[in-house]
N, C-alpha and C positions, 0 to 999 in steps of 0.2 A: 295319737300319731303326731310326731314332731316333724315339721317340714324345716329342713336346714338348707341354707343357701351358701354356696362356695364357688370359687373360680373353677372353671373346667380344667381338668387334667388330661394329659395324653391318654391315660387309661380310660377316660370317658368317651373316647371316639366311637367305639362300637355301638354303645347305647344311644349316643347322640346321632349317629348315622341312622339308626332305626327310627328315632323320633322325627328326624327331618323327612324320612321316607313316609312316615304316617301323615305328615303335613302336606305331602304331595310333591316333595323334592327328593327323589331317589338319590342317595349318596352312599358311597362306599366308606368303609372304615378308614382307608388310606386318605381319601379326599377330605374327610372330616378331621382327621388328625392334622393334616396340613393346614386346614383353615383355623383350627384351634391354635396351632403354633404361630401362624401369621398374626392372628388377632391379639394373642397374648403379648407379642412384641410391640404393639402399637399403643402408646400411652393414652390415646383418645378412644380406645375400643375396650370392650369387656365381653367375655363369654362366661356366663355363670350357669350353674346347674342347681336344681333343687333335688334334694334327696328326701325320701320318705322311708322310714325304717331302714336307713343306710343304702337304699337303692335309688339310682338316678331316675327320676320320673318327669323331669322338665328341663328345658334349656332356653336361654334367652341370650341373643347376641345384640350388642348395643354399640353405637358409635356416636361420639360428639362431633358435630359438624360446625366449625367456626364460620360465623358470618363474615363476609368480605365487605359488604355494603354498610355495616355498622358493627359496633362492639357486641360481644356475646356469642353464644353458640346455641344450636338446637340439638337436642338429644333425639336420636333415631333408634327405635327398636326395630332392628333389621329382621329378626326372626324370634318368634316365641312359639313354643309348642310344649304341651303337657301330654304325657301318655294318656291315651283314651281311657285306660283303666284306672287312672288316678285323678280324673277330673272331678270337681266338686268337693275337694278336700282342702281348698285354699292354696294350692300350689302356685297357680298363675298369679294370684293376688300377692303372694309373698315375693315371687320373682319381680313383679312390677314395683312393689314397694321398695325393694332393695335397689333396683336400678334407678328409681326416682331419686333416692338419696345420692347415688353415685352421680347422676346427671347434675344435681345441684352442686356437688363437690367440684365438678368439672366446669362450672359456670354456665350451665345451660339454662336458658330462659323457659323452655317448654320441651315437651316430648311429642314426637310424632311416630306414627306407624301406619302401615297400609295393610289392608285385609281384603281378600277376594270377596266380591259382593255375595257370593253363595254361602259364605261362612257367617250366617245370621246369629248363631249361638255365640261366636266370638265377638260379634258386634255388640250384642247385649252385654257381654262381660266388659268390654271397653267402655261402653256408656255408663255402666255401673261404677266404673273407676273414675268417671268424670271426663272422659274423652268425648269430643263431639265430631261428627262427620263433617269435615270442612271442605269437601269436594266442591261445594257451591262457591267457595271463595277464590279458588284458583284451579287451573287445568293442569293435568299431568300429561306430559308428552314423552313418548318413548320411541326410539328408533334403533333397531339392531345395527351395530357397526358393520355387520357383514353385508348390509344393503347400501346401495348408492342412493344419495338423496335425489328427489325429483323423479 
């Protein structure tokens, strides 16, 4: 079984929406098609898919974030999901390998991603790829813009 990686196409929106829904982010085909189009137009972003036997079984969205305080950039894997029926076939590893090369091409010094604490299987996968849980080094603060501060 050959895993192939390519840029996401408009035609990939239905299966990509299904994959995002599997990940816990319900999305419609229309929403996903719009996201693919917006990301495709950004030179610092990529949306790639993995195909197995010509069927899309994984998607990864990536963005290079330029530092302001110093030279360079950080690559951020914004979303990664492999169809639950295709896991264990190297799909996730191929997506990550591809995007690591792309991050280097864009001048990124490192890659980061976030993952819900309950996704322990994903954490083991990321650690296997050489990622470390860096939450002890810095805090992450989030505030919905729909709420007033204080």
